[in-house]
C-alpha positions as semicolon CSV with decimal commas, in nm:
position;residue;x (nm);y (nm);z (nm)
1;M;0,737;1,826;3,130
2;F;0,703;1,768;2,757
3;S;0,878;1,977;2,495
4;P;0,671;2,276;2,376
5;L;0,633;2,104;2,038
6;L;0,500;1,778;2,185
7;Q;0,270;1,965;2,422
8;S;0,125;2,160;2,129
9;I;0,064;1,833;1,941
10;I;-0,106;1,680;2,247
11;D;-0,327;1,988;2,281
12;R;-0,408;2,016;1,910
13;E;-0,480;1,646;1,854
14;G;-0,642;1,583;2,191
15;Y;-0,411;1,292;2,267
16;R;-0,443;1,129;2,606
17;V;-0,142;1,132;2,838
18;I;-0,116;0,824;3,056
19;G;0,105;0,708;3,340
20;H;0,231;0,358;3,406
21;E;-0,024;0,301;3,682
22;E;-0,317;0,345;3,442
23;L;-0,162;0,171;3,141
24;E;-0,351;-0,158;3,171
25;A;-0,690;0,005;3,223
26;A;-0,627;0,255;2,942
27;T;-0,527;-0,007;2,683
28;A;-0,732;-0,316;2,775
29;E;-1,027;-0,219;2,553
30;I;-0,826;-0,071;2,264
31;P;-0,771;-0,306;1,967
32;F;-0,445;-0,131;1,875
33;A;-0,267;0,127;2,090
34;M;0,053;0,309;2,002
35;L;0,236;0,439;2,309
36;F;0,473;0,726;2,242
37;V;0,756;0,745;2,493
38;A;0,932;1,069;2,405
39;G;1,225;1,087;2,643
40;D;1,391;1,416;2,729
41;A;1,371;1,636;2,419
42;M;1,660;1,848;2,552
43;R;1,887;1,541;2,544
44;V;1,729;1,328;2,270
45;A;1,717;1,519;1,944
46;E;1,489;1,265;1,775
47;S;1,216;1,313;2,036
48;N;1,053;1,604;1,856
49;D;1,102;1,433;1,519
50;V;0,896;1,134;1,630
51;A;0,644;1,364;1,800
52;V;0,571;1,517;1,459
53;V;0,533;1,171;1,305
54;V;0,274;1,048;1,559
55;P;-0,023;1,248;1,419
56;E;0,083;1,156;1,065
57;L;0,077;0,786;1,157
58;D;-0,260;0,840;1,323
59;K;-0,391;0,980;0,993
60;A;-0,218;0,718;0,776
61;F;-0,382;0,436;0,971
62;A;-0,718;0,617;0,971
63;G;-0,764;0,600;1,347
64;A;-0,714;0,222;1,364
65;I;-0,422;0,277;1,603
66;I;-0,496;0,491;1,909
67;P;-0,198;0,710;2,005
68;L;-0,134;0,748;2,377
69;I;0,144;0,966;2,515
70;V;0,337;0,831;2,814
71;S;0,386;1,089;3,090
72;R;0,747;1,190;3,147
73;D;0,744;1,062;3,506
74;S;0,635;0,715;3,387
75;E;0,893;0,672;3,111
76;R;1,140;0,464;3,316
77;D;0,864;0,237;3,449
78;I;0,742;0,181;3,092
79;Q;1,101;0,120;2,981
80;R;1,145;-0,149;3,248
81;R;0,814;-0,309;3,154
82;Y;0,876;-0,322;2,777
83;R;1,258;-0,350;2,792
84;F;1,359;-0,103;2,523
85;N;1,694;0,074;2,529
86;A;1,648;0,383;2,310
87;F;1,431;0,693;2,329
88;P;1,205;0,797;2,169
89;V;1,007;0,481;2,107
90;L;0,669;0,376;1,976
91;I;0,524;0,071;2,153
92;F;0,239;-0,121;1,992
93;L;-0,020;-0,308;2,199
94;R;-0,327;-0,516;2,114
95;Y;-0,585;-0,500;2,393
96;G;-0,301;-0,407;2,628
97;E;-0,072;-0,690;2,522
98;Y;0,273;-0,632;2,373
99;L;0,321;-0,657;1,996
100;G;0,648;-0,471;1,932
101;V;0,838;-0,144;1,929
102;I;0,992;0,097;1,683
103;P;1,279;0,290;1,844
104;R;1,407;0,629;1,737
105;V;1,299;0,809;1,423
106;Q;1,263;0,608;1,101
107;D;1,196;0,712;0,746
108;W;0,832;0,704;0,641
109;N;0,867;0,388;0,431
110;E;1,004;0,201;0,734
111;Y;0,699;0,299;0,940
112;M;0,468;0,192;0,660
113;R;0,647;-0,143;0,632
114;E;0,706;-0,217;1,003
115;I;0,376;-0,112;1,160
116;P;0,150;-0,350;0,962
117;E;0,398;-0,631;1,031
118;I;0,396;-0,553;1,405
119;L;0,016;-0,532;1,414
120;S;-0,012;-0,874;1,249
121;R;0,187;-1,044;1,527
122;E;0,045;-1,244;1,812
123;P;0,099;-1,078;2,151
124;T;0,411;-1,190;2,337
125;E;0,621;-1,096;2,634
126;P;0,863;-0,813;2,553
127;P;1,207;-0,941;2,452
128;A;1,487;-0,960;2,705
129;F;1,653;-0,626;2,770
130;Q;1,950;-0,563;2,541
131;F;2,225;-0,323;2,636
132;P;2,323;-0,078;2,359
133;D;2,621;-0,177;2,147
134;G;2,947;-0,107;2,327
135;C;2,783;-0,084;2,669
136;G;2,967;-0,311;2,910
137;A;3,243;-0,382;2,659
138;P;3,588;-0,442;2,808
139;Q;3,781;-0,118;2,845
140;P;4,151;-0,095;2,763
141;N;4,383;-0,068;3,059
142;L;4,485;0,298;3,058
143;Q;4,738;0,261;3,339
144;Q;5,092;0,211;3,212
């Protein structure tokens, strides 16, 4: 279930919610798609912040980027496919092929700088999965 804020944005803007099983069919004919993977808004404070930014980005790019909202039950499948390690995330695709991601909330100038750069890339495979900093780091021996 989405946060009440995100659900109201989906309803107001008429954004399509997609699952991982329909991702390829939904994006294959779209020149530029922006997948929004919100994560759990109760645990990830930035989720609602990025949700508010999505319609603003839609307006700023004058409909050239089609926003699609990833269903909550497909988030982990999408994460495995595109190998990102932070929620929320915006994933950019060209005709269904991977261009890049923007994790977490950014300031407006970063979006305006990064999105055109991402859209100008050639499609590639997503990068190898990176564990967050400190994850898997050696732990001090606490037994004395």
